[in-house]
C-alpha positions in Angstrom: 0.0 0.0 0.0 1.4 3.4 -0.8 1.8 6.0 1.9 0.9 9.6 1.8 3.2 12.1 0.1 5.8 13.6 2.4 6.5 16.6 0.3 4.6 19.9 0.0 5.9 20.7 -3.5 3.3 21.9 -6.0 1.2 23.5 -3.3 0.4 27.2 -2.8 -0.5 28.9 0.4 -3.2 31.0 -1.3 -6.5 29.2 -1.4 -8.9 30.1 -4.2 -12.6 29.4 -3.9 -15.3 30.4 -6.4 -18.8 29.8 -5.0 -22.1 29.9 -6.8 -24.7 30.5 -4.1 -27.7 32.3 -3.0 -27.7 35.3 -0.6 -28.9 33.2 2.3 -26.1 30.7 1.8 -23.1 33.0 2.3 -23.1 32.4 6.1 -21.5 29.1 5.4 -18.5 30.4 3.5 -15.1 31.0 4.9 -13.4 34.3 4.5 -11.3 33.0 1.6 -14.4 32.0 -0.5 -15.8 34.3 -3.2 -19.5 34.5 -4.0 -21.1 35.7 -7.2 -24.7 35.1 -8.2 -24.3 36.0 -11.9 -20.8 34.8 -12.9 -19.4 31.6 -11.4 -15.8 32.2 -12.3 -14.9 35.9 -12.0 -15.9 38.8 -9.7 -17.4 41.9 -11.4 -14.1 43.6 -10.9 -11.4 42.3 -13.2 -8.9 40.1 -11.4 -5.5 39.1 -12.6 -5.8 35.6 -14.0 -3.2 32.9 -13.1 -0.6 32.4 -15.8 -1.1 28.6 -16.1 -4.2 26.6 -17.0 -6.2 26.0 -13.8 -8.0 22.7 -13.0 -11.5 23.5 -12.0 -13.0 21.2 -9.4 -16.8 21.4 -9.2 -18.6 20.6 -6.0 -22.2 19.5 -6.8 -24.2 18.6 -3.7 -26.9 19.9 -1.5 -26.0 23.0 0.5 -26.1 21.2 3.9 -23.4 18.9 2.6 -21.3 21.2 0.4 -21.0 23.9 3.2 -20.6 21.5 6.1 -17.6 21.9 8.3 -15.7 18.8 7.0 -16.2 19.8 3.4 -15.2 23.4 4.0 -12.0 22.3 5.9 -11.1 19.9 3.1 -11.7 22.3 0.3 -9.7 25.0 2.0 -6.7 22.6 2.0 -7.4 21.4 -1.6 -7.2 25.0 -2.8 -3.6 25.2 -1.6 -2.6 23.2 -4.7 -1.2 25.7 -7.1 -3.2 24.6 -10.1 -6.5 23.8 -8.5 -9.5 26.1 -8.3 -12.7 25.0 -6.6 -16.3 25.9 -7.7 -19.2 25.2 -5.4 -22.4 25.0 -7.3 -25.3 26.7 -5.4 -28.3 24.6 -4.4 -30.6 26.9 -6.3 -28.6 26.3 -9.5 -28.6 22.6 -9.0 -32.3 22.3 -8.4 -33.7 24.9 -10.8 -31.2 25.5 -13.6 -30.8 23.2 -16.6 -27.5 21.4 -16.6 -26.4 23.4 -19.7 -26.3 26.4 -17.4 -24.3 24.8 -14.6 -20.6 25.9 -14.3 -18.3 23.8 -16.3 -15.5 21.9 -14.5 -12.7 19.5 -15.2 -13.2 17.4 -12.1 -16.5 16.7 -10.4 -17.2 15.8 -6.7 -20.9 15.0 -6.6 -22.9 12.8 -4.3 -26.5 12.0 -3.5 -28.3 13.0 -0.3 -31.9 13.7 0.5 -33.5 16.0 -2.2 -30.5 15.8 -4.5 -31.3 15.5 -8.3 -29.0 12.6 -9.1 -30.5 12.3 -12.6 -29.4 15.9 -13.4 -25.9 15.3 -12.1 -25.6 12.2 -14.3 -26.8 14.3 -17.3 -24.3 17.0 -16.4 -21.4 14.4 -16.3 -22.4 13.1 -19.7 -22.5 16.6 -21.1 -19.2 18.0 -19.7 -17.4 14.7 -19.2 -15.4 15.7 -16.1 -13.1 13.4 -14.2 -15.4 11.9 -11.4 -14.1 11.5 -7.9 -17.1 9.4 -7.0 -18.9 7.5 -9.8 -22.5 8.8 -10.2 -24.2 5.7 -11.8 -23.0 3.5 -8.8 -24.8 5.9 -6.5 -28.1 4.5 -7.7 -27.0 1.1 -6.5 -25.9 2.5 -3.1 -29.5 3.7 -2.5 -30.7 0.1 -2.7 -29.6 -2.3 0.0 -30.4 -5.3 -2.2 -27.9 -4.0 -4.8 -25.3 -3.2 -2.1 -25.5 -6.7 -0.7 -25.3 -8.2 -4.2 -22.2 -6.3 -5.1 -20.5 -7.1 -1.7 -21.3 -10.8 -2.3 -19.8 -10.7 -5.9 -16.7 -9.1 -4.5 -16.3 -11.9 -1.9 -16.7 -9.6 1.0 -18.1 -11.2 4.2 -21.6 -10.0 5.1 -24.3 -11.5 7.5 -26.4 -14.3 6.2 -29.5 -12.7 4.6 -32.6 -13.1 2.5 -34.6 -10.6 0.5 -38.4 -10.3 0.8 -39.7 -8.5 -2.3 -43.4 -7.6 -2.0 -43.7 -7.2 -5.7 -46.8 -8.5 -7.4 -44.8 -9.2 -10.6 -42.4 -11.5 -8.6 -44.6 -13.5 -6.2 -41.9 -16.2 -5.9 -39.8 -13.7 -3.9 -42.6 -13.0 -1.4 -42.8 -16.1 0.7 -42.9 -15.2 4.4 -43.7 -17.7 7.2 -43.6 -16.2 10.7 -43.3 -18.3 13.8 -43.1 -17.3 17.4 -39.3 -17.3 17.5 -38.3 -17.3 13.8 -39.2 -16.2 10.3 -38.8 -18.2 7.1 -38.1 -16.0 4.1 -38.2 -17.7 0.7 -37.1 -21.0 2.4 -34.4 -19.4 4.5 -35.0 -19.7 8.3 -33.9 -16.9 10.6 -34.2 -17.6 14.3 -34.6 -14.6 16.6 -32.7 -12.4 17.2 -32.7 -11.3 13.6 -32.6 -7.9 11.8 -35.2 -6.4 9.4 -34.0 -3.7 7.1 -36.0 -1.7 4.5 -34.5 -2.3 1.0 -34.2 1.5 0.6 -30.9 2.7 2.0 -32.7 6.1 2.7 -35.0 4.4 5.1 -33.2 4.1 8.5 -36.1 2.4 10.3 -34.2 -0.9 11.0 -35.8 -3.3 13.5 -34.2 -6.0 15.6 -36.5 -8.8 16.9 -35.8 -10.6 20.1 -36.7 -14.2 21.1 -39.3 -14.9 23.8 -36.5 -16.3 26.0 -35.1 -12.7 26.1 -38.5 -11.1 26.7 -39.6 -10.8 23.1 -40.4 -7.4 21.5 -38.1 -5.5 19.2 -35.6 -2.6 19.2 -36.5 0.0 16.6 -33.5 1.9 15.2 -33.8 5.3 13.5 -31.7 8.4 12.5 -30.5 10.1 15.6 -33.1 12.4 17.2 -31.5 14.4 20.1 -29.9 11.9 22.4 -31.7 8.8 21.1 -31.1 6.5 18.2 -33.5 3.6 19.0 -36.4 2.7 21.2 -37.7 -0.7 22.6 -41.2 -1.9 21.4 -43.2 -4.8 22.8 -44.2 -5.6 19.2 -42.8 -9.0 18.2 -44.4 -9.4 14.7 -42.5 -8.4 11.6 -43.9 -5.6 9.3 -46.5 -6.7 6.8 -46.1 -4.0 4.1 -43.0 -3.1 2.2 -39.9 -5.0 1.0 -37.2 -5.9 3.5 -33.9 -7.6 3.9 -33.8 -10.2 6.8 -30.4 -11.0 8.2 -29.0 -12.8 11.2 -28.1 -10.7 14.2 -24.4 -10.4 14.7 -23.3 -10.5 18.4 -20.7 -7.6 18.6 -19.2 -6.1 21.8 -21.7 -3.3 21.8 -19.9 -1.1 19.2 -20.2 -0.5 15.5 -17.1 0.3 13.4 -17.4 3.1 10.9 -14.8 3.1 8.1 -14.0 6.1 5.9 -11.9 5.6 2.8 -10.1 8.2 0.7 -9.0 6.2 -2.3 -8.1 2.5 -2.1 -5.0 2.9 0.0 -6.3 5.0 3.0 -9.0 4.3 5.6 -9.8 5.9 8.9 -11.9 3.9 11.3 -13.9 4.8 14.4 -16.0 2.9 16.8 -19.2 4.2 18.3 -21.7 2.7 20.8 -24.2 0.5 18.9 -27.7 2.0 18.6 -29.0 -1.5 19.3 -27.9 -1.4 22.9 -30.2 1.0 24.7 -30.7 3.7 22.1 -29.0 6.4 24.1 -26.4 8.4 22.1 -23.2 9.0 24.0 -22.1 12.6 23.6 -19.1 14.6 24.8 -19.2 18.0 26.6 -19.6 19.8 23.3 -22.7 17.6 22.4 -20.9 15.6 19.7 -21.3 11.8 19.5 -18.4 10.1 21.2 -16.3 8.0 18.8 -13.1 6.1 19.4 -10.3 5.6 16.8 -9.8 1.9 16.2 -7.0 -0.2 14.5 -8.1 -2.1 11.4 -6.7 -5.6 10.8 -4.9 -6.4 7.6 -8.1 -8.2 6.4 -10.3 -5.2 7.2 -7.9 -2.9 5.2 -8.3 -5.3 2.3 -12.1 -5.1 2.7 -11.9 -1.3 2.7 -9.9 -1.4 -0.6 -12.4 -3.8 -2.1 -15.4 -1.6 -1.1 -13.8 1.5 -2.5 -13.0 -0.1 -5.8 -16.2 -2.1 -6.2 -18.5 0.8 -5.7 -16.1 3.3 -7.6 -16.4 5.7 -4.7 -13.0 7.3 -3.9 -14.5 8.9 -0.8 -16.7 6.2 0.8 -18.0 5.3 4.2 -19.2 1.8 5.3 -20.1 0.0 8.5 -18.3 -3.0 9.9 -19.5 -5.5 12.5 -16.9 -7.4 14.4 -18.4 -10.7 15.6 -17.1 -14.2 16.4 -13.6 -13.3 15.3 -14.6 -12.0 11.9 -15.6 -8.7 10.3 -18.8 -8.3 8.3 -19.8 -5.3 6.2 -23.4 -4.5 7.0 -23.9 -1.2 5.1 -22.2 1.0 2.5 -23.0 4.7 2.8 -21.2 6.2 -0.1 -19.7 9.7 0.2 -18.9 10.3 3.9 -16.3 12.4 5.8 -14.8 12.0 9.3 -15.9 14.7 11.6 -13.6 16.8 13.9 -10.2 15.4 12.8 -7.8 18.0 11.5 -5.3 15.3 10.4 -8.0 13.5 8.4 -8.8 16.8 6.7 -5.1 17.2 5.8 -4.8 13.7 4.5 -8.0 13.7 2.6 -7.2 17.0 0.8 -3.7 15.8 0.0 -4.9 12.5 -1.4 -7.7 14.1 -3.5 -5.4 16.8 -4.8 -2.8 14.3 -5.9 -5.4 12.1 -7.5 -6.8 15.1 -9.5 -3.4 16.3 -10.5 -2.2 12.8 -11.5 -5.2 12.4 -13.7 -5.6 15.8 -15.3 -2.2 17.6 -15.2 -0.8 15.7 -18.2 -4.0 16.5 -20.2 -3.6 20.2 -19.6 0.2 20.2 -19.9 0.5 21.5 -16.4 4.1 21.2 -15.1 3.4 19.0 -12.2 5.3 15.9 -11.1 4.0 13.2 -8.8 5.4 14.0 -5.3 8.1 11.5 -4.2 7.3 9.3 -1.2 10.9 8.6 -0.2 11.0 6.7 3.1 14.2 8.5 4.1 12.5 11.9 4.2 9.7 11.5 6.8 8.7 15.2 6.8 5.1 16.3 6.6 3.5 19.8 6.4 1.0 20.3 9.2 -1.0 23.3 10.6 1.8 23.6 13.1 4.6 23.8 10.6 6.8 21.1 9.1 7.8 18.3 11.3 9.0 14.7 11.4 6.4 12.0 10.9 6.2 8.9 13.0 6.7 5.8 10.9 7.0 2.9 13.3 6.9 2.1 17.0 8.5 -1.0 18.6 8.1 -1.2 22.4 9.5 -3.7 24.9 7.4 -3.4 28.1 7.9 -5.0 31.5 4.9 -6.4 33.5 3.2 -4.2 36.1 3.5 -4.4 39.9 3.2 -8.0 41.1 2.7 -10.0 44.3 5.7 -11.9 45.7 6.6 -15.1 43.7 6.6 -18.4 45.6 8.0 -21.8 44.8 8.0 -25.3 46.3 10.1 -28.3 45.2 9.6 -32.0 45.9 10.9 -35.2 44.5 8.2 -37.6 43.3 8.4 -41.3 42.2 4.8 -42.4 42.1 3.9 -44.1 38.8 1.0 -41.7 38.2 3.4 -38.8 37.9 5.5 -40.8 35.4 2.3 -41.5 33.4 1.5 -37.8 33.4 5.1 -37.0 32.3 4.9 -39.5 29.4 1.3 -38.4 28.4 2.6 -34.9 27.6 5.8 -36.0 25.9 8.1 -35.0 28.8 10.7 -37.7 27.8 11.4 -35.8 24.6 13.3 -33.0 26.4 13.4 -34.4 29.9 11.4 -31.4 31.1 7.7 -30.6 31.2 5.7 -27.4 32.0 2.0 -27.8 33.0 -0.1 -24.7 32.9 -3.4 -25.5 31.1 -6.4 -25.9 33.4 -6.9 -29.6 32.4 -3.2 -30.4 33.1 -3.3 -28.7 36.5 -6.5 -30.6 37.3 -4.7 -33.9 36.6 -1.9 -32.9 39.0 -4.5 -32.0 41.6 -6.3 -35.3 41.2 -3.0 -37.2 41.8 -2.1 -35.1 44.8 -5.6 -35.6 46.4 -5.4 -39.4 45.8 -1.8 -39.7 47.3 -2.8 -37.6 50.4 -5.6 -40.1 51.0 -3.4 -43.1 50.3 -0.7 -42.0 52.7 -3.2 -41.7 55.5 -1.7 -41.2 59.0 1.9 -42.3 59.3 4.5 -41.7 62.1 7.4 -42.2 59.7 9.1 -38.8 59.4 10.0 -39.1 55.7 6.4 -40.1 54.8 5.1 -37.2 56.9 7.4 -34.8 55.1 6.2 -36.1 51.7 2.6 -35.9 52.9 3.1 -32.3 54.1 4.5 -31.3 50.6 1.6 -33.1 48.9 -0.9 -31.3 51.0 0.8 -28.0 50.2 0.7 -28.9 46.5 -3.0 -29.8 46.9 -3.8 -26.5 48.8 -2.1 -24.3 46.2 -3.8 -26.0 43.3 -7.2 -25.6 45.1 -6.8 -21.9 45.5 -9.4 -19.6 43.7 -11.7 -22.6 43.1 -10.8 -22.9 39.4 -7.9 -22.9 37.0 -7.4 -20.0 34.6 -4.0 -21.1 33.2 -2.2 -17.9 34.1 -1.4 -17.8 37.8 0.0 -21.2 38.7 2.2 -23.8 37.0 3.9 -27.1 37.7 7.3 -28.0 36.2 8.5 -31.6 36.1 12.2 -32.5 35.4 13.3 -36.1 34.8 16.1 -37.3 37.1 17.5 -40.6 35.7 19.3 -41.4 39.0 17.0 -39.7 41.4 17.8 -36.6 43.4 21.1 -36.6 45.3 20.5 -36.8 49.0 23.8 -35.6 50.3 27.1 -34.3 49.0 29.0 -37.3 50.4 27.0 -39.9 48.4 29.4 -41.7 46.1 28.9 -41.9 42.4 28.2 -45.7 42.3 25.3 -45.3 44.8 23.8 -42.5 42.7 23.9 -44.6 39.6 22.1 -47.4 41.4 19.3 -45.0 42.5 16.0 -45.4 40.7 14.8 -42.5 38.4 12.5 -39.8 39.8 10.9 -36.5 38.9 11.7 -33.2 40.4 8.3 -31.4 40.8 8.5 -27.6 41.1 5.3 -25.8 41.9 5.2 -22.0 41.3 2.5 -19.5 42.3 2.2 -15.9 43.3 3.8 -13.2 41.2 0.4 -12.1 40.1 -0.5 -8.7 38.7 -1.8 -6.5 41.5 -4.6 -3.9 41.1 -1.9 -1.2 41.1 -0.1 -3.1 38.3 -3.3 -3.2 36.3 -3.7 0.5 36.7 -0.1 1.0 35.6 -0.7 -1.0 32.4 -3.9 0.9 31.6 -2.3 4.3 32.2 0.6 3.3 29.9 -1.9 2.2 27.2 -3.7 5.5 27.5 -0.5 7.5 27.3 0.7 5.3 24.4 -2.1 6.7 22.2 -0.7 10.2 22.4 2.8 10.2 23.9 4.6 10.3 20.5 5.1 13.4 18.4 1.7 14.2 16.9 -0.3 12.6 19.6 -3.3 14.1 21.3 -4.2 15.1 24.8 -1.8 15.9 27.7 1.2 14.5 25.7 0.4 16.3 22.5 2.9 18.3 20.5 1.3 18.3 17.1 -2.2 16.7 17.2 -3.0 14.1 14.6 0.4 12.9 13.4 1.2 10.3 16.1 0.6 6.6 16.7 -3.1 6.5 15.8 -2.4 7.9 12.3 -0.1 4.9 11.4 -3.1 2.7 11.0 -5.2 5.0 8.8 -2.3 5.3 6.3 -2.0 1.5 6.2 1.5 1.6 7.5 0.8 0.1 10.8 -0.4 -3.4 11.8 -0.6 -3.5 15.5 0.8 -6.7 17.0 1.2 -7.4 20.7 3.2 -10.4 21.9 3.4 -11.6 25.5 5.2 -14.4 27.3 3.2 -17.2 28.9 3.6 -15.7 32.4 0.2 -14.7 33.8 1.4 -11.3 35.1 2.8 -10.5 31.6 -0.4 -11.6 29.8 -2.6 -9.6 32.2 -0.4 -6.6 31.8 -0.6 -6.9 28.0 -4.4 -7.3 28.1 -4.9 -4.2 30.3 -2.5 -2.2 28.1 -4.3 -3.3 24.9 -7.8 -2.7 26.3 -7.1 1.0 26.9 -4.9 1.5 23.8 
């Protein structure tokens, strides 16, 4: 995957906006945008034209979208390219003027939203033949969930098992619905509750989740956010009887949805949000914005992002991922979508779009522009805070957190059951054996319990000592009431001539001794609550402690560790030894990171 350009060559600090708008739309414009109702390219006063041919990028979308904060931020940065001029088409022009009267452009950024005349945009594209950032014909498909799922399936992208119920009089064979108390059967496919019911129109956000009677029945009704709510519970358990729907199996996630935003096939930013299916309450921060958390995409998820971007021919594209049962499933493709409130995303998005446009159109217009180099030995990036080094990789070696004292007990054992256990787990191959798994420790405990009973009460001092150690072995293994496999272990070492009893014992006597096993029981050394807090604090600091991080450790927001994953440079891997305290430290660190 290619990384972002690390050079600022070919950019100009003077942004140029030309905006076609109505009087009531000028409030949305930044101070560097120009407005003109009659002429879309020049002010009434004559301005000095740039010496070279300019690439005109047209923005054709509803005002709510074209003047939104993310769009404005990105276009301001896009205009810093020396040969790019941006024209924002006014909503009045888009809705009421014939396409022949629309401003001409060389590159078109156009996308559908509520009320947008997609047919006119398609006609305009056929008339002027601009370079399209997001394909317009494919946007018809994105409005139909049936087509979205069909395309995803054709591309080999995982999605939940589903069936389509088309209530179309011309296709009665696709309208077979049998509803039971705890399931539905759609055209022969059975979906036990819980299952999801989605309208086939992507513009209809009234998605229902139906629960089984064992969970109380009823349904959770999802809708577009209204204030602080995104869903409500309803006691109604019967599916809707009018309209066409997609029925799919419910995916058990951890209570979050992952939103992925691509900018071209080689860049994706991902965020997690609380799932609306939980309790319907939207989590918001002190500024009233929905709380989202940056997440790391796996290598497979990055490949999925690339496939979605290419399959739907949408350079700027958002889609939803569900992480369930160790797999990731695409459950929705939203088309043109921006990340909100991320300055670094705005920088990246504008830079990628600018380079895509220049790479495509500069040769046609004989513009002297060369593709910026991406030399790995010059990790410099321009930011709003000036030019700085860019983080490329982080390798960390981390010690475990605070622990309890480690404890150890040794004893020599010769009972056949210990030798059978040693042989069962291939101890003779190396002469040593480590037992940590719950089922292995349970076998050692069973042997210890039986031997304690067999020894009974003896006055023999040696037997009493052995019994005492067996009882200690039994007591330690019975701690906590269960085995987790991380806080106790038993080591067995084969001694072919037994354990030497004294230093004076001659060599011949040792050779004649029968073989035995040295059993070493280790416990303690567990991560304390303070150690867990230490690990969590380090995970929290790790997100932002590097140059470009965010929060208390920030120097230049947005260029740090979290950006490595969105530029596809970073695959997060965490390795831990088999020590329980190390694994618990790693888990606490990863949870907060």
